[in-house]
FIMI-573769 format. One record per atom (N, C-alpha, C): residue in three letters; chain; atom name; x, z negated, y. Coordinates in nm, 4 decimals. Last residue first. Layout:
BEGIN
+-----+-------+------+----------+----------+----------+
: res : chain : atom :       c1 :       c3 :       c2 :
+-----+-------+------+----------+----------+----------+
: ALA :     A :   CA :        X :        Z :        Y :
...
+-----+-------+------+----------+----------+----------+
This chain:
BEGIN
+-----+-------+------+----------+----------+----------+
: res : chain : atom :       c1 :       c3 :       c2 :
+-----+-------+------+----------+----------+----------+
: UNK :     A :    N :   0.1314 :  -4.8438 :  -5.1112 :
: UNK :     A :   CA :   0.0718 :  -4.8572 :  -5.2586 :
: UNK :     A :    C :  -0.0097 :  -4.9327 :  -5.2520 :
: UNK :     A :    N :   0.1921 :  -4.6397 :  -4.8225 :
: UNK :     A :   CA :   0.2305 :  -4.7870 :  -4.8518 :
: UNK :     A :    C :   0.0971 :  -4.7648 :  -5.0049 :
: UNK :     A :    N :   0.4676 :  -4.4189 :  -4.7699 :
: UNK :     A :   CA :   0.3373 :  -4.4459 :  -4.7845 :
: UNK :     A :    C :   0.3190 :  -4.5802 :  -4.8795 :
: UNK :     A :    N :   0.6532 :  -4.4258 :  -4.4645 :
: UNK :     A :   CA :   0.6524 :  -4.4771 :  -4.6240 :
: UNK :     A :    C :   0.5014 :  -4.4766 :  -4.6379 :
: UNK :     A :    N :   0.7082 :  -4.1346 :  -4.2828 :
: UNK :     A :   CA :   0.6508 :  -4.2559 :  -4.2942 :
: UNK :     A :    C :   0.6447 :  -4.3030 :  -4.4461 :
: UNK :     A :    N :   0.8913 :  -3.9997 :  -4.0041 :
: UNK :     A :   CA :   0.8768 :  -4.0167 :  -4.1643 :
: UNK :     A :    C :   0.8345 :  -4.1635 :  -4.1655 :
: UNK :     A :    N :   0.7937 :  -3.7183 :  -3.8243 :
: UNK :     A :   CA :   0.7929 :  -3.8278 :  -3.8234 :
: UNK :     A :    C :   0.8102 :  -3.8904 :  -3.9756 :
: UNK :     A :    N :   0.8773 :  -3.4421 :  -3.5857 :
: UNK :     A :   CA :   0.8618 :  -3.4982 :  -3.7381 :
: UNK :     A :    C :   0.8614 :  -3.6684 :  -3.7272 :
: UNK :     A :    N :   0.8318 :  -3.1776 :  -3.3588 :
: UNK :     A :   CA :   0.8478 :  -3.3251 :  -3.3822 :
: UNK :     A :    C :   0.8098 :  -3.3447 :  -3.5321 :
: UNK :     A :    N :   0.9473 :  -2.9050 :  -3.1437 :
: UNK :     A :   CA :   0.8315 :  -3.0055 :  -3.2061 :
: UNK :     A :    C :   0.8937 :  -3.1227 :  -3.2538 :
: UNK :     A :    N :   1.0455 :  -2.7576 :  -2.9332 :
: UNK :     A :   CA :   0.9995 :  -2.6671 :  -3.0850 :
: UNK :     A :    C :   0.9154 :  -2.7669 :  -3.1542 :
: UNK :     A :    N :   1.0712 :  -2.7191 :  -2.5758 :
: UNK :     A :   CA :   1.0499 :  -2.8058 :  -2.7014 :
: UNK :     A :    C :   1.0038 :  -2.7345 :  -2.8228 :
: UNK :     A :    N :   1.2464 :  -2.6085 :  -2.3757 :
: UNK :     A :   CA :   1.1946 :  -2.5199 :  -2.5171 :
: UNK :     A :    C :   1.1605 :  -2.6081 :  -2.6209 :
: UNK :     A :    N :   1.1652 :  -2.8689 :  -2.1358 :
: UNK :     A :   CA :   1.2485 :  -2.7490 :  -2.1953 :
: UNK :     A :    C :   1.1865 :  -2.6753 :  -2.3091 :
: UNK :     A :    N :   1.0357 :  -3.0576 :  -2.0367 :
: UNK :     A :   CA :   1.1631 :  -3.0768 :  -2.0448 :
: UNK :     A :    C :   1.2393 :  -2.9689 :  -2.0645 :
: UNK :     A :    N :   0.7580 :  -2.9890 :  -2.0633 :
: UNK :     A :   CA :   0.8253 :  -2.9830 :  -1.9388 :
: UNK :     A :    C :   0.9283 :  -3.0099 :  -1.9372 :
: UNK :     A :    N :   0.7427 :  -3.0843 :  -2.3537 :
: UNK :     A :   CA :   0.7317 :  -2.9246 :  -2.3148 :
: UNK :     A :    C :   0.7915 :  -2.9086 :  -2.1578 :
: UNK :     A :    N :   0.7382 :  -3.3489 :  -2.3200 :
: UNK :     A :   CA :   0.8668 :  -3.2878 :  -2.3610 :
: UNK :     A :    C :   0.8398 :  -3.1308 :  -2.3575 :
: UNK :     A :    N :   0.4772 :  -3.3950 :  -2.2151 :
: UNK :     A :   CA :   0.6239 :  -3.4244 :  -2.1209 :
: UNK :     A :    C :   0.7309 :  -3.3549 :  -2.1913 :
: UNK :     A :    N :   0.3304 :  -3.3200 :  -2.4123 :
: UNK :     A :   CA :   0.3411 :  -3.2316 :  -2.2979 :
: UNK :     A :    C :   0.4486 :  -3.2867 :  -2.1952 :
: UNK :     A :    N :   0.3832 :  -3.5059 :  -2.6222 :
: UNK :     A :   CA :   0.4268 :  -3.3473 :  -2.6435 :
: UNK :     A :    C :   0.4105 :  -3.2912 :  -2.4927 :
: UNK :     A :    N :   0.2727 :  -3.7255 :  -2.4964 :
: UNK :     A :   CA :   0.4420 :  -3.7401 :  -2.5194 :
: UNK :     A :    C :   0.4797 :  -3.5682 :  -2.5307 :
: UNK :     A :    N :   0.0025 :  -3.6363 :  -2.5145 :
: UNK :     A :   CA :   0.0741 :  -3.6779 :  -2.3916 :
: UNK :     A :    C :   0.2450 :  -3.6665 :  -2.3923 :
: UNK :     A :    N :  -0.0537 :  -3.6477 :  -2.7846 :
: UNK :     A :   CA :  -0.0535 :  -3.5082 :  -2.6975 :
: UNK :     A :    C :   0.0209 :  -3.5088 :  -2.5484 :
: UNK :     A :    N :   0.0330 :  -3.8994 :  -2.8548 :
: UNK :     A :   CA :   0.1156 :  -3.8043 :  -2.9134 :
: UNK :     A :    C :   0.1202 :  -3.6640 :  -2.8332 :
: UNK :     A :    N :  -0.1608 :  -4.0574 :  -2.7442 :
: UNK :     A :   CA :  -0.0312 :  -4.0641 :  -2.6905 :
: UNK :     A :    C :   0.0448 :  -3.9722 :  -2.7388 :
: UNK :     A :    N :  -0.3975 :  -3.9309 :  -2.8421 :
: UNK :     A :   CA :  -0.3729 :  -3.9200 :  -2.7232 :
: UNK :     A :    C :  -0.2327 :  -3.9429 :  -2.6944 :
: UNK :     A :    N :  -0.3523 :  -4.0207 :  -3.1484 :
: UNK :     A :   CA :  -0.3759 :  -3.8751 :  -3.1031 :
: UNK :     A :    C :  -0.3438 :  -3.8648 :  -2.9600 :
: UNK :     A :    N :  -0.0799 :  -4.2599 :  -3.1240 :
: UNK :     A :   CA :  -0.2204 :  -4.2174 :  -3.1560 :
: UNK :     A :    C :  -0.2365 :  -4.0821 :  -3.1105 :
: UNK :     A :    N :   0.1883 :  -4.5219 :  -3.1431 :
: UNK :     A :   CA :   0.1213 :  -4.3478 :  -3.1458 :
: UNK :     A :    C :  -0.0126 :  -4.3653 :  -3.1825 :
: UNK :     A :    N :   0.4480 :  -4.6347 :  -2.9682 :
: UNK :     A :   CA :   0.3103 :  -4.6658 :  -3.0119 :
: UNK :     A :    C :   0.2601 :  -4.5329 :  -3.0268 :
: UNK :     A :    N :   0.7498 :  -4.6125 :  -3.0857 :
: UNK :     A :   CA :   0.6821 :  -4.5983 :  -2.9969 :
: UNK :     A :    C :   0.5307 :  -4.6205 :  -3.0729 :
: UNK :     A :    N :   1.1057 :  -4.6493 :  -3.1164 :
: UNK :     A :   CA :   0.9929 :  -4.6796 :  -3.1829 :
: UNK :     A :    C :   0.9124 :  -4.6884 :  -3.0607 :
: UNK :     A :    N :   1.2894 :  -4.3846 :  -2.9526 :
: UNK :     A :   CA :   1.2875 :  -4.5265 :  -3.0209 :
: UNK :     A :    C :   1.1587 :  -4.5520 :  -3.0574 :
: UNK :     A :    N :   1.3316 :  -4.0480 :  -3.0986 :
: UNK :     A :   CA :   1.2912 :  -4.1639 :  -3.0023 :
: UNK :     A :    C :   1.3199 :  -4.3110 :  -3.0446 :
: UNK :     A :    N :   1.6026 :  -3.8535 :  -3.1486 :
: UNK :     A :   CA :   1.5039 :  -3.9382 :  -3.2103 :
: UNK :     A :    C :   1.4418 :  -4.0398 :  -3.0763 :
: UNK :     A :    N :   1.7228 :  -3.4890 :  -3.1772 :
: UNK :     A :   CA :   1.7343 :  -3.6159 :  -3.1567 :
: UNK :     A :    C :   1.6029 :  -3.7003 :  -3.2151 :
: UNK :     A :    N :   1.8753 :  -3.1952 :  -3.0686 :
: UNK :     A :   CA :   1.7856 :  -3.2601 :  -3.1438 :
: UNK :     A :    C :   1.8067 :  -3.4184 :  -3.1321 :
: UNK :     A :    N :   1.9249 :  -2.8903 :  -2.9042 :
: UNK :     A :   CA :   1.9417 :  -3.0426 :  -2.8940 :
: UNK :     A :    C :   1.8241 :  -3.0842 :  -2.9723 :
: UNK :     A :    N :   2.0353 :  -2.5942 :  -3.0762 :
: UNK :     A :   CA :   1.9513 :  -2.6554 :  -2.9360 :
: UNK :     A :    C :   2.0238 :  -2.8209 :  -2.9607 :
: UNK :     A :    N :   2.1937 :  -2.4877 :  -3.2543 :
: UNK :     A :   CA :   2.0233 :  -2.4424 :  -3.2681 :
: UNK :     A :    C :   1.9844 :  -2.4953 :  -3.1472 :
: UNK :     A :    N :   2.4376 :  -2.5833 :  -3.2620 :
: UNK :     A :   CA :   2.4137 :  -2.4575 :  -3.2315 :
: UNK :     A :    C :   2.3115 :  -2.4201 :  -3.2285 :
: UNK :     A :    N :   2.3688 :  -2.9046 :  -3.0792 :
: UNK :     A :   CA :   2.4222 :  -2.8382 :  -3.2107 :
: UNK :     A :    C :   2.3970 :  -2.6878 :  -3.1931 :
: UNK :     A :    N :   2.3646 :  -3.2366 :  -2.9516 :
: UNK :     A :   CA :   2.3813 :  -3.0755 :  -2.9181 :
: UNK :     A :    C :   2.4401 :  -3.0096 :  -3.0378 :
: UNK :     A :    N :   2.1605 :  -3.5133 :  -2.9846 :
: UNK :     A :   CA :   2.2893 :  -3.4409 :  -3.0017 :
: UNK :     A :    C :   2.2752 :  -3.2769 :  -2.9669 :
: UNK :     A :    N :   2.0266 :  -3.8007 :  -2.8721 :
: UNK :     A :   CA :   2.0091 :  -3.6845 :  -2.8700 :
: UNK :     A :    C :   2.1528 :  -3.6418 :  -2.8919 :
: UNK :     A :    N :   1.8154 :  -4.1102 :  -2.8620 :
: UNK :     A :   CA :   1.9149 :  -4.0407 :  -2.9221 :
: UNK :     A :    C :   1.9202 :  -3.8863 :  -2.9006 :
: UNK :     A :    N :   1.6266 :  -4.1959 :  -2.5711 :
: UNK :     A :   CA :   1.6567 :  -4.1578 :  -2.7148 :
: UNK :     A :    C :   1.7772 :  -4.1359 :  -2.7333 :
: UNK :     A :    N :   1.6041 :  -4.2856 :  -2.3055 :
: UNK :     A :   CA :   1.6600 :  -4.3907 :  -2.3824 :
: UNK :     A :    C :   1.6714 :  -4.3302 :  -2.5488 :
: UNK :     A :    N :   1.5359 :  -4.1414 :  -2.1104 :
: UNK :     A :   CA :   1.4473 :  -4.1864 :  -2.1790 :
: UNK :     A :    C :   1.4868 :  -4.2776 :  -2.3073 :
: UNK :     A :    N :   1.7553 :  -4.1007 :  -1.9235 :
: UNK :     A :   CA :   1.6440 :  -4.1240 :  -1.8741 :
: UNK :     A :    C :   1.5182 :  -4.1772 :  -1.9832 :
: UNK :     A :    N :   1.9822 :  -4.0580 :  -2.0995 :
: UNK :     A :   CA :   1.9736 :  -4.1595 :  -2.0056 :
: UNK :     A :    C :   1.8430 :  -4.1843 :  -1.9290 :
: UNK :     A :    N :   1.8977 :  -3.8896 :  -2.3238 :
: UNK :     A :   CA :   1.9272 :  -4.0458 :  -2.3408 :
: UNK :     A :    C :   1.9313 :  -4.1404 :  -2.2339 :
: UNK :     A :    N :   1.7849 :  -3.6877 :  -2.1945 :
: UNK :     A :   CA :   1.7029 :  -3.7660 :  -2.3155 :
: UNK :     A :    C :   1.7590 :  -3.8785 :  -2.3275 :
: UNK :     A :    N :   2.0084 :  -3.6160 :  -2.0338 :
: UNK :     A :   CA :   1.8747 :  -3.6525 :  -1.9646 :
: UNK :     A :    C :   1.7701 :  -3.7325 :  -2.0513 :
: UNK :     A :    N :   2.1761 :  -3.5243 :  -2.2307 :
: UNK :     A :   CA :   2.2109 :  -3.6320 :  -2.1386 :
: UNK :     A :    C :   2.0779 :  -3.6889 :  -2.0653 :
: UNK :     A :    N :   2.0429 :  -3.2986 :  -2.3348 :
: UNK :     A :   CA :   2.0753 :  -3.4163 :  -2.4259 :
: UNK :     A :    C :   2.0976 :  -3.5527 :  -2.3567 :
: UNK :     A :    N :   2.0473 :  -3.1495 :  -2.1111 :
: UNK :     A :   CA :   1.8922 :  -3.1933 :  -2.1469 :
: UNK :     A :    C :   1.9143 :  -3.3202 :  -2.2524 :
: UNK :     A :    N :   2.3090 :  -3.1035 :  -2.0629 :
: UNK :     A :   CA :   2.2296 :  -3.1489 :  -1.9704 :
: UNK :     A :    C :   2.1205 :  -3.2331 :  -1.9994 :
: UNK :     A :    N :   2.4205 :  -2.9630 :  -2.3309 :
: UNK :     A :   CA :   2.4478 :  -3.0982 :  -2.2675 :
: UNK :     A :    C :   2.3571 :  -3.1566 :  -2.1814 :
: UNK :     A :    N :   2.1126 :  -2.7511 :  -2.4111 :
: UNK :     A :   CA :   2.2641 :  -2.7986 :  -2.4230 :
: UNK :     A :    C :   2.2850 :  -2.9513 :  -2.3909 :
: UNK :     A :    N :   1.9013 :  -2.5908 :  -2.4242 :
: UNK :     A :   CA :   1.9029 :  -2.6836 :  -2.3518 :
: UNK :     A :    C :   2.0526 :  -2.7640 :  -2.3160 :
: UNK :     A :    N :   1.7580 :  -2.4852 :  -2.7525 :
: UNK :     A :   CA :   1.8774 :  -2.4547 :  -2.6171 :
: UNK :     A :    C :   1.8430 :  -2.6052 :  -2.5474 :
: UNK :     A :    N :   1.4810 :  -2.5871 :  -2.8490 :
: UNK :     A :   CA :   1.5903 :  -2.4807 :  -2.8732 :
: UNK :     A :    C :   1.6551 :  -2.4520 :  -2.7383 :
: UNK :     A :    N :   1.4713 :  -2.9074 :  -2.9666 :
: UNK :     A :   CA :   1.4560 :  -2.8085 :  -2.8656 :
: UNK :     A :    C :   1.5389 :  -2.6858 :  -2.8774 :
: UNK :     A :    N :   1.3120 :  -3.1567 :  -3.1715 :
: UNK :     A :   CA :   1.4093 :  -3.0726 :  -3.1606 :
: UNK :     A :    C :   1.3638 :  -2.9957 :  -3.0259 :
: UNK :     A :    N :   1.2848 :  -3.5128 :  -3.2693 :
: UNK :     A :   CA :   1.2408 :  -3.3926 :  -3.2139 :
: UNK :     A :    C :   1.3487 :  -3.2933 :  -3.1856 :
: UNK :     A :    N :   1.1329 :  -3.7866 :  -3.4476 :
: UNK :     A :   CA :   1.2423 :  -3.7035 :  -3.4496 :
: UNK :     A :    C :   1.2112 :  -3.5541 :  -3.3770 :
: UNK :     A :    N :   1.0020 :  -4.0750 :  -3.3642 :
: UNK :     A :   CA :   0.9687 :  -3.9352 :  -3.3772 :
: UNK :     A :    C :   1.1281 :  -3.8637 :  -3.3502 :
: UNK :     A :    N :   0.8983 :  -4.3980 :  -3.4709 :
: UNK :     A :   CA :   1.0210 :  -4.2860 :  -3.4318 :
: UNK :     A :    C :   0.9801 :  -4.1639 :  -3.4334 :
: UNK :     A :    N :   0.6131 :  -4.5825 :  -3.4451 :
: UNK :     A :   CA :   0.6730 :  -4.4774 :  -3.5250 :
: UNK :     A :    C :   0.8121 :  -4.4443 :  -3.4314 :
: UNK :     A :    N :   0.3563 :  -4.8096 :  -3.4411 :
: UNK :     A :   CA :   0.5099 :  -4.7863 :  -3.3969 :
: UNK :     A :    C :   0.5701 :  -4.6717 :  -3.4969 :
: UNK :     A :    N :   0.0076 :  -4.7782 :  -3.4267 :
: UNK :     A :   CA :   0.1339 :  -4.8122 :  -3.5130 :
: UNK :     A :    C :   0.2636 :  -4.7610 :  -3.4509 :
: UNK :     A :    N :  -0.1934 :  -4.7319 :  -3.2577 :
: UNK :     A :   CA :  -0.1196 :  -4.8175 :  -3.2046 :
: UNK :     A :    C :   0.0137 :  -4.8541 :  -3.3222 :
: UNK :     A :    N :  -0.4096 :  -4.5840 :  -3.5105 :
: UNK :     A :   CA :  -0.3592 :  -4.5821 :  -3.3612 :
: UNK :     A :    C :  -0.2831 :  -4.7070 :  -3.3338 :
: UNK :     A :    N :  -0.2146 :  -4.5948 :  -3.8415 :
: UNK :     A :   CA :  -0.3319 :  -4.6048 :  -3.7517 :
: UNK :     A :    C :  -0.3149 :  -4.5947 :  -3.5866 :
: UNK :     A :    N :  -0.1082 :  -4.4550 :  -4.1591 :
: UNK :     A :   CA :  -0.0736 :  -4.4798 :  -4.0017 :
: UNK :     A :    C :  -0.2158 :  -4.4941 :  -3.9268 :
: UNK :     A :    N :  -0.1686 :  -4.3775 :  -4.4055 :
: UNK :     A :   CA :  -0.2135 :  -4.5278 :  -4.3709 :
: UNK :     A :    C :  -0.1478 :  -4.5612 :  -4.2196 :
: UNK :     A :    N :  -0.1725 :  -4.1152 :  -4.4696 :
: UNK :     A :   CA :  -0.0542 :  -4.1985 :  -4.5175 :
: UNK :     A :    C :  -0.0613 :  -4.3475 :  -4.4583 :
: UNK :     A :    N :  -0.3968 :  -4.0191 :  -4.3260 :
: UNK :     A :   CA :  -0.4106 :  -4.0410 :  -4.4851 :
: UNK :     A :    C :  -0.3055 :  -4.1073 :  -4.5528 :
: UNK :     A :    N :  -0.2729 :  -4.0190 :  -4.0838 :
: UNK :     A :   CA :  -0.4066 :  -4.1239 :  -4.1013 :
: UNK :     A :    C :  -0.4032 :  -4.1393 :  -4.2669 :
: UNK :     A :    N :  -0.1157 :  -3.8009 :  -4.1228 :
: UNK :     A :   CA :  -0.0210 :  -3.9344 :  -4.0827 :
: UNK :     A :    C :  -0.1822 :  -4.0540 :  -4.1275 :
: UNK :     A :    N :  -0.2819 :  -3.5933 :  -4.1414 :
: UNK :     A :   CA :  -0.2030 :  -3.6454 :  -4.2579 :
: UNK :     A :    C :  -0.1371 :  -3.7671 :  -4.2198 :
: UNK :     A :    N :  -0.3899 :  -3.6224 :  -3.8789 :
: UNK :     A :   CA :  -0.4711 :  -3.6324 :  -4.0034 :
: UNK :     A :    C :  -0.3910 :  -3.6756 :  -4.1582 :
: UNK :     A :    N :  -0.1773 :  -3.5523 :  -3.7162 :
: UNK :     A :   CA :  -0.2230 :  -3.6915 :  -3.7110 :
: UNK :     A :    C :  -0.3154 :  -3.7170 :  -3.8349 :
: UNK :     A :    N :  -0.1123 :  -3.2977 :  -3.7730 :
: UNK :     A :   CA :  -0.0242 :  -3.3774 :  -3.8282 :
: UNK :     A :    C :  -0.1037 :  -3.5354 :  -3.8229 :
: UNK :     A :    N :  -0.3523 :  -3.1540 :  -3.6553 :
: UNK :     A :   CA :  -0.3331 :  -3.1521 :  -3.7878 :
: UNK :     A :    C :  -0.2293 :  -3.2523 :  -3.8568 :
: UNK :     A :    N :  -0.3101 :  -3.2258 :  -3.4058 :
: UNK :     A :   CA :  -0.4205 :  -3.2788 :  -3.4630 :
: UNK :     A :    C :  -0.4184 :  -3.2916 :  -3.6327 :
: UNK :     A :    N :  -0.0441 :  -3.1226 :  -3.3482 :
: UNK :     A :   CA :  -0.0671 :  -3.2562 :  -3.3345 :
: UNK :     A :    C :  -0.1806 :  -3.3047 :  -3.4064 :
: UNK :     A :    N :  -0.1155 :  -2.8502 :  -3.3745 :
: UNK :     A :   CA :  -0.0477 :  -2.9010 :  -3.4685 :
: UNK :     A :    C :  -0.0373 :  -3.0918 :  -3.4635 :
: UNK :     A :    N :  -0.2887 :  -2.8638 :  -3.1241 :
: UNK :     A :   CA :  -0.3584 :  -2.8270 :  -3.2576 :
: UNK :     A :    C :  -0.2658 :  -2.8878 :  -3.3694 :
: UNK :     A :    N :  -0.0760 :  -2.8770 :  -2.9256 :
: UNK :     A :   CA :  -0.2200 :  -3.0212 :  -2.9467 :
: UNK :     A :    C :  -0.2403 :  -2.9752 :  -3.0671 :
: UNK :     A :    N :   0.0944 :  -2.6462 :  -2.9649 :
: UNK :     A :   CA :   0.1268 :  -2.7751 :  -3.0079 :
: UNK :     A :    C :   0.0220 :  -2.8998 :  -3.0278 :
: UNK :     A :    N :  -0.1044 :  -2.4889 :  -2.8714 :
: UNK :     A :   CA :  -0.0494 :  -2.4652 :  -3.0035 :
: UNK :     A :    C :   0.0208 :  -2.5952 :  -3.0488 :
: UNK :     A :    N :  -0.1132 :  -2.5846 :  -2.6285 :
: UNK :     A :   CA :  -0.2536 :  -2.5599 :  -2.6859 :
: UNK :     A :    C :  -0.2015 :  -2.5642 :  -2.8256 :
: UNK :     A :    N :   0.1415 :  -2.5269 :  -2.5272 :
: UNK :     A :   CA :   0.0739 :  -2.6330 :  -2.5237 :
: UNK :     A :    C :  -0.0466 :  -2.6306 :  -2.6158 :
: UNK :     A :    N :   0.1435 :  -2.2476 :  -2.5294 :
: UNK :     A :   CA :   0.2270 :  -2.3044 :  -2.5931 :
: UNK :     A :    C :   0.1939 :  -2.4500 :  -2.6243 :
: UNK :     A :    N :  -0.0607 :  -2.1789 :  -2.3318 :
: UNK :     A :   CA :  -0.0760 :  -2.1331 :  -2.4674 :
: UNK :     A :    C :   0.0354 :  -2.2237 :  -2.5564 :
: UNK :     A :    N :   0.0835 :  -2.2593 :  -2.1177 :
: UNK :     A :   CA :  -0.0613 :  -2.3445 :  -2.1585 :
: UNK :     A :    C :  -0.0950 :  -2.2986 :  -2.2999 :
: UNK :     A :    N :   0.3160 :  -2.1365 :  -2.0786 :
: UNK :     A :   CA :   0.3262 :  -2.2756 :  -2.1211 :
: UNK :     A :    C :   0.1970 :  -2.3251 :  -2.1804 :
: UNK :     A :    N :   0.2229 :  -1.8860 :  -2.0127 :
: UNK :     A :   CA :   0.2688 :  -1.9036 :  -2.1392 :
: UNK :     A :    C :   0.2552 :  -2.0280 :  -2.1867 :
: UNK :     A :    N :  -0.0698 :  -1.8901 :  -1.8150 :
: UNK :     A :   CA :   0.0520 :  -1.9010 :  -1.8523 :
: UNK :     A :    C :   0.0938 :  -1.9319 :  -1.9646 :
: UNK :     A :    N :  -0.3375 :  -1.6579 :  -1.8365 :
: UNK :     A :   CA :  -0.3017 :  -1.7884 :  -1.8301 :
: UNK :     A :    C :  -0.1385 :  -1.8040 :  -1.8491 :
: UNK :     A :    N :  -0.4649 :  -1.4258 :  -1.8667 :
: UNK :     A :   CA :  -0.3880 :  -1.4287 :  -1.7496 :
: UNK :     A :    C :  -0.3095 :  -1.5834 :  -1.7374 :
: UNK :     A :    N :  -0.6228 :  -1.4207 :  -2.1130 :
: UNK :     A :   CA :  -0.4919 :  -1.3359 :  -2.0964 :
: UNK :     A :    C :  -0.3823 :  -1.3571 :  -1.9918 :
: UNK :     A :    N :  -0.8052 :  -1.5621 :  -2.0154 :
: UNK :     A :   CA :  -0.7397 :  -1.6285 :  -2.1061 :
: UNK :     A :    C :  -0.6015 :  -1.5642 :  -2.1099 :
: UNK :     A :    N :  -0.9368 :  -1.3756 :  -1.8672 :
: UNK :     A :   CA :  -0.8831 :  -1.4985 :  -1.7778 :
: UNK :     A :    C :  -0.7820 :  -1.5553 :  -1.8942 :
: UNK :     A :    N :  -0.8991 :  -1.0392 :  -1.9449 :
: UNK :     A :   CA :  -1.0118 :  -1.1660 :  -1.9805 :
: UNK :     A :    C :  -0.8916 :  -1.2747 :  -1.9040 :
: UNK :     A :    N :  -0.9192 :  -0.7519 :  -1.8011 :
: UNK :     A :   CA :  -0.8417 :  -0.8616 :  -1.8706 :
: UNK :     A :    C :  -0.9328 :  -0.9873 :  -1.8702 :
: UNK :     A :    N :  -1.1068 :  -0.5932 :  -1.6781 :
: UNK :     A :   CA :  -1.1340 :  -0.5993 :  -1.7958 :
: UNK :     A :    C :  -1.0308 :  -0.7262 :  -1.8368 :
: UNK :     A :    N :  -0.8320 :  -0.4153 :  -1.4499 :
: UNK :     A :   CA :  -0.9578 :  -0.4518 :  -1.4746 :
: UNK :     A :    C :  -1.0195 :  -0.4882 :  -1.6059 :
: UNK :     A :    N :  -0.5253 :  -0.5966 :  -1.4325 :
: UNK :     A :   CA :  -0.6163 :  -0.4523 :  -1.4754 :
: UNK :     A :    C :  -0.7419 :  -0.4969 :  -1.4857 :
: UNK :     A :    N :  -0.4432 :  -0.7641 :  -1.1578 :
: UNK :     A :   CA :  -0.4573 :  -0.7565 :  -1.2834 :
: UNK :     A :    C :  -0.5452 :  -0.6391 :  -1.3388 :
: UNK :     A :    N :  -0.2343 :  -0.5931 :  -0.8889 :
: UNK :     A :   CA :  -0.3561 :  -0.6559 :  -0.9274 :
: UNK :     A :    C :  -0.3858 :  -0.6619 :  -1.0858 :
: UNK :     A :    N :   0.0243 :  -0.5616 :  -0.6596 :
: UNK :     A :   CA :  -0.0282 :  -0.5423 :  -0.7997 :
: UNK :     A :    C :  -0.1347 :  -0.6460 :  -0.8699 :
: UNK :     A :    N :   0.1605 :  -0.4123 :  -0.4137 :
: UNK :     A :   CA :   0.0684 :  -0.5008 :  -0.4468 :
: UNK :     A :    C :   0.0192 :  -0.4774 :  -0.5947 :
: UNK :     A :    N :   0.4099 :  -0.3986 :  -0.1951 :
: UNK :     A :   CA :   0.3684 :  -0.3539 :  -0.3005 :
: UNK :     A :    C :   0.2602 :  -0.4619 :  -0.3622 :
: UNK :     A :    N :   0.4243 :  -0.2721 :   0.1384 :
: UNK :     A :   CA :   0.3837 :  -0.4274 :   0.0291 :
: UNK :     A :    C :   0.3610 :  -0.3677 :  -0.0791 :
: UNK :     A :    N :   0.6079 :  -0.1859 :   0.3892 :
: UNK :     A :   CA :   0.5428 :  -0.1587 :   0.2613 :
: UNK :     A :    C :   0.5635 :  -0.2704 :   0.1840 :
: UNK :     A :    N :   0.5622 :  -0.1577 :   0.7484 :
: UNK :     A :   CA :   0.6294 :  -0.2157 :   0.6132 :
: UNK :     A :    C :   0.5702 :  -0.1527 :   0.5126 :
: UNK :     A :    N :   0.4701 :  -0.0242 :   0.9795 :
: UNK :     A :   CA :   0.5492 :  -0.1523 :   1.0141 :
: UNK :     A :    C :   0.5963 :  -0.2152 :   0.8675 :
: UNK :     A :    N :   0.4443 :   0.3037 :   1.1348 :
: UNK :     A :   CA :   0.4736 :   0.2175 :   0.9985 :
: UNK :     A :    C :   0.5471 :   0.0902 :   1.0224 :
: UNK :     A :    N :   0.2118 :   0.3173 :   1.3747 :
: UNK :     A :   CA :   0.3581 :   0.2784 :   1.3678 :
: UNK :     A :    C :   0.3458 :   0.2316 :   1.2266 :
: UNK :     A :    N :  -0.0459 :   0.3814 :   1.4511 :
: UNK :     A :   CA :   0.0563 :   0.4923 :   1.4109 :
: UNK :     A :    C :   0.1678 :   0.4467 :   1.3940 :
: UNK :     A :    N :  -0.1017 :   0.1092 :   1.5032 :
: UNK :     A :   CA :  -0.1318 :   0.2032 :   1.6272 :
: UNK :     A :    C :  -0.0279 :   0.3247 :   1.5731 :
: UNK :     A :    N :   0.0316 :   0.0007 :   1.2162 :
: UNK :     A :   CA :  -0.0445 :  -0.0235 :   1.3222 :
: UNK :     A :    C :  -0.0127 :   0.0500 :   1.4620 :
: UNK :     A :    N :  -0.0155 :   0.0212 :   0.8348 :
: UNK :     A :   CA :   0.0239 :   0.0906 :   1.0004 :
: UNK :     A :    C :  -0.0739 :  -0.0073 :   1.0891 :
: UNK :     A :    N :   0.1127 :  -0.0383 :   0.5495 :
: UNK :     A :   CA :   0.0307 :  -0.1064 :   0.6379 :
: UNK :     A :    C :   0.0868 :  -0.0384 :   0.7657 :
: UNK :     A :    N :   0.0677 :   0.0960 :   0.2254 :
: UNK :     A :   CA :   0.1389 :   0.1165 :   0.3551 :
: UNK :     A :    C :   0.0238 :   0.0413 :   0.4695 :
: UNK :     A :    N :   0.0701 :   0.0148 :  -0.1140 :
: UNK :     A :   CA :   0.0076 :  -0.0119 :  -0.0076 :
: UNK :     A :    C :   0.0921 :   0.0083 :   0.1098 :
+-----+-------+------+----------+----------+----------+
């Protein structure tokens, strides 16, 4: 689009608009799609944890991993959050201090981890009660 004033060209502005017919969902930020995938996985994992006897408020240490991030991320996880973290060829991995878990607490924690970088997921080790 070219803007003209009194016959004098004042500049060129490139205007890009979404193609007609694209859904709002297709315009969402990739971060939102990734968060939605992690939250869906949290729900499935919580169901398994419950079958293993974990209840709201139980304390677990969570192992986590990031794709990339390097030493800066590892230091941030250690210094700001008190987690253990190490850098390897695949990225950064580590473990939280014991934390109270619940579906909401896990969803909030995952969202905070995604804000730190390329968070790839978490695991927990639970001993099955007999």
